[in-house]
C-alpha positions, 0 to 999 in steps of 0.5 A: 486492506491494501491499495493497489494499482489497477494493473496489479489487480488479479481475478479472485481479489476481493474489493473492500472499498466501493470503487467510484467514478469521477461523479461519485457513483459506485461502479463496483460495491465493496465485497465484490470479487474481481474477474478479468472482465471487471479488471478490463472495465476498470482500466477502460474507465481510467480507475487507477487504484483499488482497495482489496483484501490483504496485507502489504508485504514488507520489504526485507528488514535490512533494506529498510535499515539501510534506507534509515541510515541513508536518510539520517546520515547527516544527523548529529543533533540529539533530537534527530538521533532520538527519532532515528532510534525510535524509528529503528525500534518501531521497525524491529517490532514490525518484523517480529 
């Protein structure tokens, strides 16, 4: 399941979580397949995000590691460095 902005929705995507309005009423039930008409209606109703089937694409591993290095650039205490090392190990596992 992935959360996407309504402007990224495409016909054929399958809703996996009920879409509800501000009053909590179900507008589109889970399991329904999107079409152009539904997407337009959701936009007009100011629904900003929906949950659809699929998996989020991961950014390139090198980009993720660059981000980690930037965030931990000033780290010098052993506990923070331990967290950095654990995070890098976790990221490595995600990309296997």
